[in-house]
py3Dmol code that shows the C-alpha trace and the ligand (Angstrom):
import py3Dmol

protein = """\
ATOM      1  CA  MET A   1      65.958 -24.972 -35.435  1.00  0.00           C
ATOM      2  CA  ASP A   2      69.032 -27.075 -35.990  1.00  0.00           C
ATOM      3  CA  TYR A   3      69.335 -29.322 -32.850  1.00  0.00           C
ATOM      4  CA  GLN A   4      72.686 -30.300 -31.444  1.00  0.00           C
ATOM      5  CA  ASN A   5      71.354 -32.619 -28.333  1.00  0.00           C
ATOM      6  CA  ILE A   6      68.059 -34.018 -29.977  1.00  0.00           C
ATOM      7  CA  LEU A   7      67.387 -36.373 -32.795  1.00  0.00           C
ATOM      8  CA  LEU A   8      63.923 -36.212 -34.374  1.00  0.00           C
ATOM      9  CA  GLU A   9      62.573 -39.112 -36.751  1.00  0.00           C
ATOM     10  CA  GLU A  10      59.164 -39.103 -38.117  1.00  0.00           C
ATOM     11  CA  LYS A  11      57.866 -42.459 -39.438  1.00  0.00           C
ATOM     12  CA  ASN A  12      54.358 -43.744 -39.763  1.00  0.00           C
ATOM     13  CA  ALA A  13      52.747 -40.773 -37.979  1.00  0.00           C
ATOM     14  CA  ILE A  14      55.053 -41.218 -34.900  1.00  0.00           C
ATOM     15  CA  ALA A  15      57.706 -38.755 -33.919  1.00  0.00           C
ATOM     16  CA  THR A  16      60.749 -40.271 -32.004  1.00  0.00           C
ATOM     17  CA  ILE A  17      62.612 -37.887 -30.324  1.00  0.00           C
ATOM     18  CA  THR A  18      66.002 -39.180 -28.741  1.00  0.00           C
ATOM     19  CA  ILE A  19      68.049 -36.788 -26.286  1.00  0.00           C
ATOM     20  CA  ASN A  20      71.418 -37.286 -27.703  1.00  0.00           C
ATOM     21  CA  ARG A  21      74.085 -36.190 -25.110  1.00  0.00           C
ATOM     22  CA  THR A  22      75.486 -39.750 -24.546  1.00  0.00           C
ATOM     23  CA  ASP A  23      78.870 -38.314 -23.220  1.00  0.00           C
ATOM     24  CA  LYS A  24      76.900 -36.827 -20.045  1.00  0.00           C
ATOM     25  CA  LEU A  25      74.480 -39.646 -20.041  1.00  0.00           C
ATOM     26  CA  ASN A  26      71.933 -37.453 -21.762  1.00  0.00           C
ATOM     27  CA  ALA A  27      71.839 -35.001 -18.984  1.00  0.00           C
ATOM     28  CA  LEU A  28      69.520 -32.025 -19.559  1.00  0.00           C
ATOM     29  CA  ASN A  29      71.648 -28.750 -19.928  1.00  0.00           C
ATOM     30  CA  HIS A  30      69.895 -25.600 -21.044  1.00  0.00           C
ATOM     31  CA  GLN A  31      70.626 -26.200 -24.674  1.00  0.00           C
ATOM     32  CA  THR A  32      68.871 -29.321 -24.511  1.00  0.00           C
ATOM     33  CA  MET A  33      65.877 -28.104 -22.535  1.00  0.00           C
ATOM     34  CA  VAL A  34      65.427 -25.121 -25.416  1.00  0.00           C
ATOM     35  CA  GLU A  35      65.599 -27.960 -28.111  1.00  0.00           C
ATOM     36  CA  LEU A  36      63.089 -30.000 -26.206  1.00  0.00           C
ATOM     37  CA  LYS A  37      60.732 -27.047 -26.042  1.00  0.00           C
ATOM     38  CA  ASP A  38      61.039 -26.337 -29.707  1.00  0.00           C
ATOM     39  CA  VAL A  39      60.711 -29.904 -30.707  1.00  0.00           C
ATOM     40  CA  PHE A  40      57.426 -30.390 -28.832  1.00  0.00           C
ATOM     41  CA  GLU A  41      56.193 -27.094 -29.984  1.00  0.00           C
ATOM     42  CA  TYR A  42      56.877 -28.542 -33.601  1.00  0.00           C
ATOM     43  CA  VAL A  43      55.410 -31.869 -32.776  1.00  0.00           C
ATOM     44  CA  LYS A  44      52.228 -30.248 -31.365  1.00  0.00           C
ATOM     45  CA  SER A  45      51.745 -27.897 -34.502  1.00  0.00           C
ATOM     46  CA  ASN A  46      52.226 -30.922 -37.074  1.00  0.00           C
ATOM     47  CA  ASN A  47      48.978 -32.563 -37.873  1.00  0.00           C
ATOM     48  CA  LEU A  48      50.518 -35.524 -39.535  1.00  0.00           C
ATOM     49  CA  ILE A  49      52.382 -36.697 -36.061  1.00  0.00           C
ATOM     50  CA  LYS A  50      49.804 -38.444 -33.879  1.00  0.00           C
ATOM     51  CA  ALA A  51      51.994 -39.768 -31.286  1.00  0.00           C
ATOM     52  CA  VAL A  52      55.474 -39.157 -29.903  1.00  0.00           C
ATOM     53  CA  ILE A  53      58.105 -41.568 -28.457  1.00  0.00           C
ATOM     54  CA  ILE A  54      60.843 -40.106 -26.248  1.00  0.00           C
ATOM     55  CA  THR A  55      64.069 -41.897 -25.204  1.00  0.00           C
ATOM     56  CA  GLY A  56      67.785 -41.630 -24.569  1.00  0.00           C
ATOM     57  CA  ALA A  57      70.418 -42.258 -26.807  1.00  0.00           C
ATOM     58  CA  GLY A  58      72.830 -45.177 -26.235  1.00  0.00           C
ATOM     59  CA  GLU A  59      72.435 -48.054 -23.763  1.00  0.00           C
ATOM     60  CA  LYS A  60      73.018 -46.578 -20.462  1.00  0.00           C
ATOM     61  CA  ALA A  61      70.763 -43.463 -19.907  1.00  0.00           C
ATOM     62  CA  PHE A  62      67.509 -42.120 -20.597  1.00  0.00           C
ATOM     63  CA  VAL A  63      68.166 -38.941 -18.980  1.00  0.00           C
ATOM     64  CA  ALA A  64      70.648 -38.898 -15.897  1.00  0.00           C
ATOM     65  CA  GLY A  65      69.080 -35.556 -14.590  1.00  0.00           C
ATOM     66  CA  ALA A  66      69.599 -31.840 -14.997  1.00  0.00           C
ATOM     67  CA  ASP A  67      73.151 -30.944 -15.968  1.00  0.00           C
ATOM     68  CA  ILE A  68      74.700 -30.604 -12.562  1.00  0.00           C
ATOM     69  CA  LEU A  69      77.557 -28.368 -13.842  1.00  0.00           C
ATOM     70  CA  GLU A  70      74.832 -25.852 -14.845  1.00  0.00           C
ATOM     71  CA  LEU A  71      72.899 -26.768 -11.630  1.00  0.00           C
ATOM     72  CA  SER A  72      75.857 -25.776  -9.462  1.00  0.00           C
ATOM     73  CA  LYS A  73      75.774 -22.187 -10.610  1.00  0.00           C
ATOM     74  CA  LEU A  74      72.200 -21.429  -9.567  1.00  0.00           C
ATOM     75  CA  ASN A  75      71.109 -18.886  -6.923  1.00  0.00           C
ATOM     76  CA  VAL A  76      67.945 -17.861  -5.312  1.00  0.00           C
ATOM     77  CA  VAL A  77      66.798 -15.819  -8.295  1.00  0.00           C
ATOM     78  CA  THR A  78      68.150 -18.079 -11.220  1.00  0.00           C
ATOM     79  CA  GLY A  79      67.136 -21.210  -9.316  1.00  0.00           C
ATOM     80  CA  LYS A  80      63.425 -20.102  -9.570  1.00  0.00           C
ATOM     81  CA  GLU A  81      63.624 -19.097 -13.102  1.00  0.00           C
ATOM     82  CA  PHE A  82      65.374 -22.619 -13.926  1.00  0.00           C
ATOM     83  CA  ALA A  83      62.647 -24.674 -12.106  1.00  0.00           C
ATOM     84  CA  GLU A  84      59.853 -22.625 -13.787  1.00  0.00           C
ATOM     85  CA  PHE A  85      61.233 -22.970 -17.035  1.00  0.00           C
ATOM     86  CA  GLY A  86      61.625 -26.816 -16.805  1.00  0.00           C
ATOM     87  CA  GLN A  87      58.006 -27.210 -15.553  1.00  0.00           C
ATOM     88  CA  LYS A  88      56.509 -25.171 -18.235  1.00  0.00           C
ATOM     89  CA  ILE A  89      58.154 -27.594 -20.823  1.00  0.00           C
ATOM     90  CA  PHE A  90      57.405 -30.683 -19.071  1.00  0.00           C
ATOM     91  CA  THR A  91      53.548 -29.483 -18.565  1.00  0.00           C
ATOM     92  CA  ALA A  92      53.707 -28.653 -22.128  1.00  0.00           C
ATOM     93  CA  ILE A  93      54.445 -32.287 -22.811  1.00  0.00           C
ATOM     94  CA  GLU A  94      51.654 -33.637 -20.457  1.00  0.00           C
ATOM     95  CA  LYS A  95      49.292 -31.337 -22.160  1.00  0.00           C
ATOM     96  CA  LEU A  96      50.329 -31.970 -25.755  1.00  0.00           C
ATOM     97  CA  GLY A  97      46.979 -33.452 -26.678  1.00  0.00           C
ATOM     98  CA  LYS A  98      48.813 -36.532 -28.334  1.00  0.00           C
ATOM     99  CA  PRO A  99      50.183 -39.488 -26.633  1.00  0.00           C
ATOM    100  CA  VAL A 100      53.613 -39.230 -25.608  1.00  0.00           C
ATOM    101  CA  ILE A 101      55.310 -42.499 -24.579  1.00  0.00           C
ATOM    102  CA  ALA A 102      58.527 -42.494 -22.571  1.00  0.00           C
ATOM    103  CA  ALA A 103      60.721 -45.560 -23.591  1.00  0.00           C
ATOM    104  CA  VAL A 104      63.142 -45.579 -20.476  1.00  0.00           C
ATOM    105  CA  ASN A 105      66.369 -47.322 -21.647  1.00  0.00           C
ATOM    106  CA  GLY A 106      68.610 -46.678 -18.667  1.00  0.00           C
ATOM    107  CA  TYR A 107      69.197 -44.227 -16.075  1.00  0.00           C
ATOM    108  CA  ALA A 108      65.982 -41.737 -15.451  1.00  0.00           C
ATOM    109  CA  LEU A 109      67.258 -39.635 -12.688  1.00  0.00           C
ATOM    110  CA  GLY A 110      66.286 -36.057 -11.352  1.00  0.00           C
ATOM    111  CA  GLY A 111      64.914 -34.283 -14.566  1.00  0.00           C
ATOM    112  CA  GLY A 112      64.995 -37.542 -16.449  1.00  0.00           C
ATOM    113  CA  CYS A 113      62.708 -39.063 -13.931  1.00  0.00           C
ATOM    114  CA  GLU A 114      60.526 -36.127 -14.026  1.00  0.00           C
ATOM    115  CA  LEU A 115      60.619 -36.066 -18.025  1.00  0.00           C
ATOM    116  CA  ALA A 116      59.138 -39.650 -18.015  1.00  0.00           C
ATOM    117  CA  LEU A 117      56.550 -38.586 -15.433  1.00  0.00           C
ATOM    118  CA  ALA A 118      55.142 -35.930 -17.546  1.00  0.00           C
ATOM    119  CA  CYS A 119      54.748 -38.653 -20.438  1.00  0.00           C
ATOM    120  CA  SER A 120      51.215 -40.106 -21.091  1.00  0.00           C
ATOM    121  CA  ILE A 121      52.691 -43.695 -20.702  1.00  0.00           C
ATOM    122  CA  ARG A 122      56.008 -45.120 -19.490  1.00  0.00           C
ATOM    123  CA  LEU A 123      57.827 -48.239 -20.840  1.00  0.00           C
ATOM    124  CA  ALA A 124      61.008 -49.603 -19.540  1.00  0.00           C
ATOM    125  CA  SER A 125      63.882 -51.736 -20.544  1.00  0.00           C
ATOM    126  CA  GLU A 126      65.250 -54.264 -18.053  1.00  0.00           C
ATOM    127  CA  ASN A 127      68.147 -51.976 -17.096  1.00  0.00           C
ATOM    128  CA  ALA A 128      66.180 -48.948 -16.374  1.00  0.00           C
ATOM    129  CA  LYS A 129      66.633 -47.301 -13.164  1.00  0.00           C
ATOM    130  CA  PHE A 130      64.390 -44.411 -11.742  1.00  0.00           C
ATOM    131  CA  GLY A 131      65.031 -41.916  -9.113  1.00  0.00           C
ATOM    132  CA  GLN A 132      64.934 -38.355  -7.579  1.00  0.00           C
ATOM    133  CA  PRO A 133      68.543 -38.009  -6.265  1.00  0.00           C
ATOM    134  CA  GLU A 134      68.401 -34.275  -5.796  1.00  0.00           C
ATOM    135  CA  VAL A 135      68.637 -34.443  -2.090  1.00  0.00           C
ATOM    136  CA  ASN A 136      72.143 -35.582  -2.545  1.00  0.00           C
ATOM    137  CA  LEU A 137      72.923 -32.091  -4.184  1.00  0.00           C
ATOM    138  CA  GLY A 138      71.055 -30.324  -1.462  1.00  0.00           C
ATOM    139  CA  ILE A 139      68.046 -29.592  -3.513  1.00  0.00           C
ATOM    140  CA  ILE A 140      64.649 -31.092  -4.280  1.00  0.00           C
ATOM    141  CA  PRO A 141      63.004 -32.041  -7.709  1.00  0.00           C
ATOM    142  CA  GLY A 142      62.246 -28.720  -9.517  1.00  0.00           C
ATOM    143  CA  TYR A 143      60.689 -30.096 -12.756  1.00  0.00           C
ATOM    144  CA  GLY A 144      57.479 -31.279 -11.283  1.00  0.00           C
ATOM    145  CA  GLY A 145      58.815 -34.418  -9.517  1.00  0.00           C
ATOM    146  CA  THR A 146      57.323 -33.619  -6.042  1.00  0.00           C
ATOM    147  CA  GLN A 147      53.836 -33.519  -7.366  1.00  0.00           C
ATOM    148  CA  ARG A 148      53.697 -35.964 -10.260  1.00  0.00           C
ATOM    149  CA  LEU A 149      55.546 -38.844  -8.525  1.00  0.00           C
ATOM    150  CA  ALA A 150      53.363 -38.523  -5.525  1.00  0.00           C
ATOM    151  CA  ARG A 151      50.199 -38.571  -7.540  1.00  0.00           C
ATOM    152  CA  LEU A 152      51.527 -41.507  -9.519  1.00  0.00           C
ATOM    153  CA  ILE A 153      53.034 -43.689  -6.783  1.00  0.00           C
ATOM    154  CA  ASN A 154      51.488 -42.034  -3.593  1.00  0.00           C
ATOM    155  CA  SER A 155      53.114 -39.815  -1.407  1.00  0.00           C
ATOM    156  CA  GLY A 156      54.721 -42.151   1.125  1.00  0.00           C
ATOM    157  CA  ARG A 157      56.493 -43.950  -1.651  1.00  0.00           C
ATOM    158  CA  ALA A 158      57.385 -40.776  -3.461  1.00  0.00           C
ATOM    159  CA  LEU A 159      58.658 -39.393  -0.189  1.00  0.00           C
ATOM    160  CA  GLU A 160      60.649 -42.483   0.527  1.00  0.00           C
ATOM    161  CA  TYR A 161      62.516 -41.956  -3.057  1.00  0.00           C
ATOM    162  CA  ILE A 162      62.694 -38.094  -2.590  1.00  0.00           C
ATOM    163  CA  LEU A 163      64.057 -38.242   0.965  1.00  0.00           C
ATOM    164  CA  THR A 164      66.633 -41.021   0.286  1.00  0.00           C
ATOM    165  CA  GLY A 165      67.637 -40.409  -3.280  1.00  0.00           C
ATOM    166  CA  ASN A 166      67.298 -44.466  -3.655  1.00  0.00           C
ATOM    167  CA  MET A 167      66.981 -45.648  -7.159  1.00  0.00           C
ATOM    168  CA  MET A 168      64.230 -48.093  -8.214  1.00  0.00           C
ATOM    169  CA  ASP A 169      64.688 -50.727 -10.778  1.00  0.00           C
ATOM    170  CA  ALA A 170      62.591 -51.636 -13.688  1.00  0.00           C
ATOM    171  CA  ASP A 171      60.870 -54.430 -11.693  1.00  0.00           C
ATOM    172  CA  GLU A 172      59.818 -52.140  -8.716  1.00  0.00           C
ATOM    173  CA  ALA A 173      58.859 -49.355 -11.067  1.00  0.00           C
ATOM    174  CA  TYR A 174      56.592 -52.050 -12.708  1.00  0.00           C
ATOM    175  CA  ARG A 175      55.449 -53.384  -9.436  1.00  0.00           C
ATOM    176  CA  ILE A 176      54.249 -49.895  -8.246  1.00  0.00           C
ATOM    177  CA  GLY A 177      52.742 -48.761 -11.644  1.00  0.00           C
ATOM    178  CA  LEU A 178      55.201 -46.559 -12.665  1.00  0.00           C
ATOM    179  CA  VAL A 179      55.980 -48.143 -15.901  1.00  0.00           C
ATOM    180  CA  ASN A 180      53.341 -50.187 -17.906  1.00  0.00           C
ATOM    181  CA  HIS A 181      55.626 -52.768 -19.172  1.00  0.00           C
ATOM    182  CA  ILE A 182      59.332 -53.899 -19.226  1.00  0.00           C
ATOM    183  CA  TYR A 183      61.308 -55.136 -22.401  1.00  0.00           C
ATOM    184  CA  PRO A 184      64.568 -56.369 -23.042  1.00  0.00           C
ATOM    185  CA  GLN A 185      66.564 -53.396 -24.161  1.00  0.00           C
ATOM    186  CA  GLU A 186      66.747 -54.293 -27.929  1.00  0.00           C
ATOM    187  CA  GLN A 187      62.921 -54.539 -27.792  1.00  0.00           C
ATOM    188  CA  LEU A 188      62.001 -51.433 -26.044  1.00  0.00           C
ATOM    189  CA  LEU A 189      61.687 -49.042 -29.014  1.00  0.00           C
ATOM    190  CA  SER A 190      59.659 -51.511 -31.223  1.00  0.00           C
ATOM    191  CA  GLY A 191      57.383 -52.077 -28.153  1.00  0.00           C
ATOM    192  CA  ALA A 192      56.927 -48.390 -27.911  1.00  0.00           C
ATOM    193  CA  GLU A 193      55.993 -48.095 -31.547  1.00  0.00           C
ATOM    194  CA  LYS A 194      53.620 -51.027 -31.567  1.00  0.00           C
ATOM    195  CA  LEU A 195      51.952 -49.447 -28.830  1.00  0.00           C
ATOM    196  CA  ALA A 196      52.149 -45.938 -30.489  1.00  0.00           C
ATOM    197  CA  SER A 197      50.529 -47.419 -33.673  1.00  0.00           C
ATOM    198  CA  LYS A 198      47.702 -49.253 -31.855  1.00  0.00           C
ATOM    199  CA  ILE A 199      46.758 -45.989 -30.267  1.00  0.00           C
ATOM    200  CA  ILE A 200      46.831 -43.925 -33.323  1.00  0.00           C
ATOM    201  CA  ALA A 201      44.840 -46.212 -35.363  1.00  0.00           C
ATOM    202  CA  LYS A 202      41.898 -45.310 -33.247  1.00  0.00           C
ATOM    203  CA  GLY A 203      39.748 -42.305 -33.703  1.00  0.00           C
ATOM    204  CA  ASN A 204      41.896 -39.133 -33.473  1.00  0.00           C
ATOM    205  CA  VAL A 205      39.384 -37.198 -31.536  1.00  0.00           C
ATOM    206  CA  ALA A 206      38.513 -39.889 -29.073  1.00  0.00           C
ATOM    207  CA  VAL A 207      42.340 -40.248 -28.422  1.00  0.00           C
ATOM    208  CA  LYS A 208      42.688 -36.499 -27.776  1.00  0.00           C
ATOM    209  CA  MET A 209      39.685 -36.217 -25.772  1.00  0.00           C
ATOM    210  CA  SER A 210      40.727 -39.430 -23.415  1.00  0.00           C
ATOM    211  CA  LEU A 211      43.912 -37.598 -22.829  1.00  0.00           C
ATOM    212  CA  ASN A 212      42.068 -34.273 -21.786  1.00  0.00           C
ATOM    213  CA  ALA A 213      39.892 -36.237 -19.617  1.00  0.00           C
ATOM    214  CA  VAL A 214      42.238 -38.251 -17.828  1.00  0.00           C
ATOM    215  CA  ASN A 215      44.749 -35.433 -17.363  1.00  0.00           C
ATOM    216  CA  SER A 216      42.228 -33.233 -15.683  1.00  0.00           C
ATOM    217  CA  VAL A 217      42.074 -35.806 -12.862  1.00  0.00           C
ATOM    218  CA  ASP A 218      44.584 -33.857 -10.674  1.00  0.00           C
ATOM    219  CA  GLU A 219      43.168 -30.493 -11.372  1.00  0.00           C
ATOM    220  CA  LEU A 220      39.260 -31.102 -10.970  1.00  0.00           C
ATOM    221  CA  SER A 221      37.182 -32.210  -8.227  1.00  0.00           C
ATOM    222  CA  GLU A 222      35.210 -35.469  -8.952  1.00  0.00           C
ATOM    223  CA  SER A 223      32.013 -33.680  -9.745  1.00  0.00           C
ATOM    224  CA  GLU A 224      33.823 -31.269 -11.975  1.00  0.00           C
ATOM    225  CA  GLY A 225      35.724 -34.003 -13.714  1.00  0.00           C
ATOM    226  CA  LEU A 226      32.420 -35.737 -14.249  1.00  0.00           C
ATOM    227  CA  LYS A 227      30.986 -32.763 -15.885  1.00  0.00           C
ATOM    228  CA  TYR A 228      34.089 -32.564 -17.934  1.00  0.00           C
ATOM    229  CA  GLU A 229      33.972 -36.005 -19.089  1.00  0.00           C
ATOM    230  CA  ALA A 230      30.267 -35.521 -20.185  1.00  0.00           C
ATOM    231  CA  SER A 231      31.020 -32.737 -22.155  1.00  0.00           C
ATOM    232  CA  LEU A 232      34.045 -34.402 -24.077  1.00  0.00           C
ATOM    233  CA  PHE A 233      31.914 -37.498 -24.628  1.00  0.00           C
ATOM    234  CA  ALA A 234      29.248 -35.455 -26.006  1.00  0.00           C
ATOM    235  CA  LEU A 235      31.816 -33.756 -28.234  1.00  0.00           C
ATOM    236  CA  CYS A 236      32.869 -37.194 -29.493  1.00  0.00           C
ATOM    237  CA  CYS A 237      29.219 -38.108 -30.219  1.00  0.00           C
ATOM    238  CA  GLY A 238      29.280 -35.271 -32.973  1.00  0.00           C
ATOM    239  CA  THR A 239      32.171 -36.907 -35.010  1.00  0.00           C
ATOM    240  CA  GLU A 240      32.618 -39.016 -38.181  1.00  0.00           C
ATOM    241  CA  ASP A 241      34.688 -41.326 -35.859  1.00  0.00           C
ATOM    242  CA  PHE A 242      31.618 -41.812 -33.889  1.00  0.00           C
ATOM    243  CA  LYS A 243      29.512 -42.885 -36.826  1.00  0.00           C
ATOM    244  CA  GLU A 244      32.171 -44.997 -38.194  1.00  0.00           C
ATOM    245  CA  GLY A 245      33.026 -46.682 -34.977  1.00  0.00           C
ATOM    246  CA  THR A 246      29.286 -47.643 -34.049  1.00  0.00           C
ATOM    247  CA  SER A 247      28.223 -48.391 -37.650  1.00  0.00           C
ATOM    248  CA  ALA A 248      31.465 -50.582 -38.159  1.00  0.00           C
ATOM    249  CA  PHE A 249      30.322 -52.685 -34.927  1.00  0.00           C
ATOM    250  CA  LEU A 250      26.887 -53.016 -35.990  1.00  0.00           C
ATOM    251  CA  GLU A 251      27.948 -54.129 -39.443  1.00  0.00           C
ATOM    252  CA  LYS A 252      30.398 -56.520 -37.988  1.00  0.00           C
ATOM    253  CA  ARG A 253      33.220 -54.969 -39.678  1.00  0.00           C
ATOM    254  CA  LYS A 254      36.692 -53.372 -38.632  1.00  0.00           C
ATOM    255  CA  PRO A 255      36.211 -49.536 -38.227  1.00  0.00           C
ATOM    256  CA  GLU A 256      38.196 -47.460 -40.515  1.00  0.00           C
ATOM    257  CA  PHE A 257      38.767 -44.018 -38.846  1.00  0.00           C
ATOM    258  CA  LYS A 258      40.051 -41.139 -41.182  1.00  0.00           C
ATOM    259  CA  ASN A 259      42.951 -39.938 -39.173  1.00  0.00           C
TER     260      ASN A 259
END
"""
ligand_1 = """\
48
COA
N 74.864 -33.688 -15.083
C 75.999 -33.476 -15.686
N 76.875 -34.528 -16.175
C 76.482 -35.778 -15.806
C 75.107 -36.085 -15.116
C 74.328 -34.858 -14.831
N 73.262 -35.155 -14.191
N 75.297 -37.298 -14.903
C 76.237 -37.864 -15.426
N 77.041 -37.077 -16.078
C 78.340 -37.116 -16.652
C 79.494 -37.537 -15.593
O 79.803 -36.233 -14.968
C 80.361 -38.263 -16.569
O 81.067 -37.138 -17.287
P 82.701 -37.192 -17.532
O 82.949 -38.533 -18.241
O 83.060 -36.083 -18.287
O 83.281 -37.218 -15.992
C 79.567 -38.754 -17.575
O 78.201 -38.328 -17.500
C 79.452 -40.273 -17.365
O 78.820 -40.418 -15.900
P 79.594 -41.335 -14.857
O 79.192 -40.708 -13.505
O 81.071 -41.504 -14.845
O 78.641 -42.953 -14.908
P 78.494 -43.775 -14.072
O 77.983 -44.984 -14.921
O 79.745 -44.063 -13.104
O 77.393 -43.371 -13.075
C 75.337 -42.412 -12.655
C 75.939 -43.153 -13.630
C 73.917 -41.784 -13.249
C 74.968 -43.033 -11.306
C 76.113 -41.165 -12.296
O 76.437 -40.434 -13.438
C 75.042 -39.978 -11.396
O 74.808 -40.098 -10.421
N 74.824 -38.972 -12.244
C 73.998 -37.974 -11.682
C 72.742 -38.313 -11.366
C 71.844 -36.943 -10.568
O 72.094 -36.931 -9.517
N 70.945 -36.515 -11.348
C 70.033 -35.650 -10.690
C 70.336 -34.232 -11.020
S 69.283 -33.197 -10.224
"""
view = py3Dmol.view(width=600, height=400)
view.addModel(protein, "pdb")
view.setStyle({"model": 0}, {"cartoon": {"style": "trace"}})
view.addModel(ligand_1, "xyz")
view.setStyle({"model": 1}, {"stick": {}})
view.zoomTo()
view.show()
């Protein structure tokens, strides 16, 4: 597929996906969502790609939300289809089975905030701003924001942002655990690459199983989750990576995982 609104770069087993619609602050119109769906399918199926970074083009925005011109045309029937389509794509990102790092380099509003929420880890530049301003448009978040924001930062805090449409700056996002680190804007991507490289140097199966186990936390009860964790742990014990990791430790050398 030829992309109009997305740039894809592959380097050192890391795919960097850049939403590139700067004249509209990288707002997610339908075309961009179709391209996002396609690019994540590609990234999932390509075994040479071990981690993904997603960011926005330009210095102002990660993604300033769903495209409001397109939103304005929705009705009760198409609104449901719209939300379900977006939710499906963001859930596929969440369950990619590879780490996805959001490098939030400016406004992450509405669908942009929801996109960041669906990623495994969020990093922010100093000028990043997060928010769910849908209430200003007479709607609610529809790409998973009511669920993922409430789980990540607790329901009281999530409700304040969702009910007021207030934006939160990078410091606040860091303080409440929405982002893991803050960088000066020009260092954000290299910070994300460093983190991705560190992760992909570990055993591939252990990385995948860690993602699966932690992602199950919202779906399983604690006892089901513990059973699931034990099964995934057992699976790791049957891998070459396990033999290599444990032998390397005992032989006082660095492990060399065959990824
Ligand atoms: N959908 C469509 N277009 C958008 C957009 C969106 N979500 N966000 C920004 N744009 C467009 C603006 O309409 C403008 O286009 P134009 O130059 O053709 O008029 C361009 O991007 C630049 O935005 P502008 O509003 O001029 O920038 P700003 O710096 O003054 O304000 C924001 C930045 C992010 C505060 C403001 O653009 C905004 O509030 N955007 C909407 C955020 C939102 O509600 N998102 C949730 C949607 S569910």
